[in-house]
Residue, then its C-alpha position, 0 to 999 in steps of 0.5 A: m500747316s499739314i493737310n491730310f485726307k482721311v478715308s473711312e474703310v468700308h467692309a462688305e459683309t452679309k448679315r443673317n436675318q434673325t427671325t423672332e417668331a410671334t408668340s400667342n397665348l393659346s389660352n386666349v384663343n377659343q377659350k372654353i369652347d363647349t362642344k355638346v354631343a347629344n345621344s350620338t357617337s362623336s364623328y371623330s371617335a373610333t370604336t375604341s377611343k383614346p383618352k384625352q389628357s386630363n390636364v393641359t397647361s396653356s403657355n405662351s408658345k412660339v407660333l409661326s404661320q406657314s404657306s398653305s394651299k387650301i380648297s374649301s370643303s365640307s367633307t369630314a376629317k380624313g383619317i380622324s378615326g384612330d386605331s387602338s393598336q397605335s396607342n404606344g402600349k397604353t390602355a385606351k378607355n371608352k368615351t361616353a357617347t353622350q357628354t359635354t366637353k371643353v375643347k382641349r388645346f395643345s401646344a406643339s411643345d407639349i406633345t409627346p412625339k411618336h418618335r424622337p425627331t431627327g436632329d437638324p442637318v449640318i451643312l457647309f457651303g451647300i454640302w450636307l454633312t448629315s441628313g435631316f430636315s431643311l424645312q420642319p412643319v410649322s409648330d402651331i397652325y390655326e385653321p377654320i373648321y369645315n375647310t380642307v387644307s394642306p399646311l403640312f410642308v417639310d423638306t429633307g436632304l441626305d448627307w453627301l455620302s448617302w446621297l452618292a450611295d443612293g445614286g444621287l438624283l435617283a434617290s427618292a423619299k417616301y412619306t408616312w404621316y401620323q396624327s394624334d388628337d390627345g396630346g401625343y398619348s396615341w398616334t394613328k397613321f393617316s397619310t402617305d402623301a408628301v403634302p397631306n390634306i386635312t380637315s375637321n368639322l369641329p373645334q379641336d387640336m390635332s398633332y402631326q408628325v411625319k417619317v421620311v425614308w430615303t432609298s433607291f434601287l442602288n442602295p439596299f440600306s435606307t435613311t429614316l428621318w422623323s420631323k418635329v411635331s406640328t399642331v393644327h388648332w381648328i377654330p370656329t371662324p377665320k381670323n385675319p392678320t394685322s400684318i405679315r413679315a417674310y424672311v428666308d432661312y439663308p439669304y445667300l446661295m452658292n451657284n457652283l456646287p459639285d455633282k449638279q447639286v443645287d443650293t436651296t433655302h426656304a422662304q417663310v412668313v410670320a403673321s401677327p397675331a400668331s393665331s391668324t388664318n389664311k386661305s392661301i399663300e403664293w410665293s414668287s421670284s422677281n428674277p427666276d434666272v437667278a433663283t426660282v421659288d416653289p409657289l406652294t412651299g416657298k422652297v428657293s433654289a439657286v440657278n447654277g452659274a447665276t449671279g445676282t439678287t432676286t426678291i422673293s415675294c409672298l401674297w397672303t390671301n384671307y378667307d374674305g378675299s383681302t390680301l397682304s404682301a411681304s418680301a425678302d431678298v436672296r443673293v446667289g453667287g460663287g461665295l466671295d464678293d469683290q473688294t475695293v480699298h484705299s492703298g495702305l488699308s486692309a482687304t478682307f475676303k469672307l466666305l458667304g455660303r451657309i455654315t451651320s454651327d456644327a459644321g466644323a465638328e462634323s467634318d475634316t475640312s480644309i480651306v486653301w486661299h489662292r491669289i492670282a497676281p495681275d500678271g496671272k501667277d497663282t500662289v497659295v496665300q493661306t491654308s487653314d479652316s478659316g472662312s476668311y482671308t485678310l490682306k493686312s496692308t495693300t499697295m498699288n501692286d495688289n490692284k487687279a489681283k484676284y482671290y479665291a478659296v478651295i474648300t475640301i471636305k473629307s469623310g473616310d476615303k471620300t472627298k468633295q470640293v467646292t471652289t469659289n469664284k475669283a473675287l477682284l481686289t481694286v486698290i485706290p491710290k492715296p490722294v495727294d497729301i500736301q505738307m506745307d512748312n511756313h517760315v517768316f523772316n525780317i530781312t531788315n532786322p534779321d535777329k528779331h525772330n524765334a528759333n523756328n522762324t515762325e514768329l517775328t518781334g519788333v517789327q516796324v513800319g518799313n521792315h522788309i518781311q519775307y515768307k518762305d513756304t515749302l510744299k511736299n506731297l506725302s502720298t506714295d501713290t499719287a504724283s504731284d505733277g501739274d499746277i498747285i495753286y497756293e494763295t496767302k493774304 
């Protein structure tokens, strides 16, 4: 009889949270709200107003609630009046001062932007290969009228070459916000604040797009970025959500970026139904020594050199004072996790930092994997662009070895390197694996047995029967010294 112990292999992996945005049929929200303007000029019309689109198709649009800080106010809308010179070359028509109109609802996906949005940034292990928006304004936002709110948040970054050319931390961003009340037919400049205040005293849809210009006194050239379009749907009364869910764009942040750069991500919240409103959203970090979070925007920043996990929490406050909460975890580390396996099994070290889908196409990148033996000798074990290294069959000689990766990014004559932490490999010896061979003999009648001496025939009362057992330890890692108790009946 053979006794074997089997050990299941466990691999530690990080899975990116998949975010499914809530959807809402815009045609069901404040449908057919009539606004009557009698014998007076509309408070949001300019001297020469722009025509609204005559046909707007409501669709099931992706809607994502975003954190916002709001101050109750009855002030009129800032910058609502348009400028006919900003009509993109199209002729505007005068509106009739006395009319009855239905509120036209626009989804952000139906809006013609003032300028084509900049593509998403390409990021490799915290290094920006192209400039862009790491946080876009939320596509569809719902707000109650007669309140001044600030729900338009964006965050941008420069590719690392531009960042160096602009003096790194000396570079600054300038914001110019544009708005449209006619589905993108015409756009008007209205704010240069990073986070502008907006308000409306009547139900309507207003669309927004921001231009961000990065510059510094060290670089005469500038980098211009255009956001995606965000549409704010002003509704008559607040609407509380039934539930909320928080998530982070990337749950793992690097703690060892060069040039004093800090790896960041963004916490966001999804409300159900998607047409829900909030008076305020506040973010907090359970362990700010690992990563901090901006309470207003939800921007999470790793602490250089820190290792650990923090919980990023969201407190959602409704206009009636009721609250909801949700949270998501963020890990901070050097890019690799320690591994523990049994002898003879494989061990895989996998890079955990952020890699966007276009990172390989946008860079000349090499990844060199190193092994530090238990005696301290450092050798290269793999050179490729692979984000993982696998030791196919471990032995006890691999116990306490360490592995790390050096990531080199090249652009022209410039290079940048990220070196991961040194991850420890622990190899557990195979347990005692006993093989036992049974043989049986009839000493009285020695010919009464089969060829393998495992069966006897013709056994009679008084025969002398002998059992012979051989035990062998098949494990190469564990000695069988000590007592082994074998019992038979």
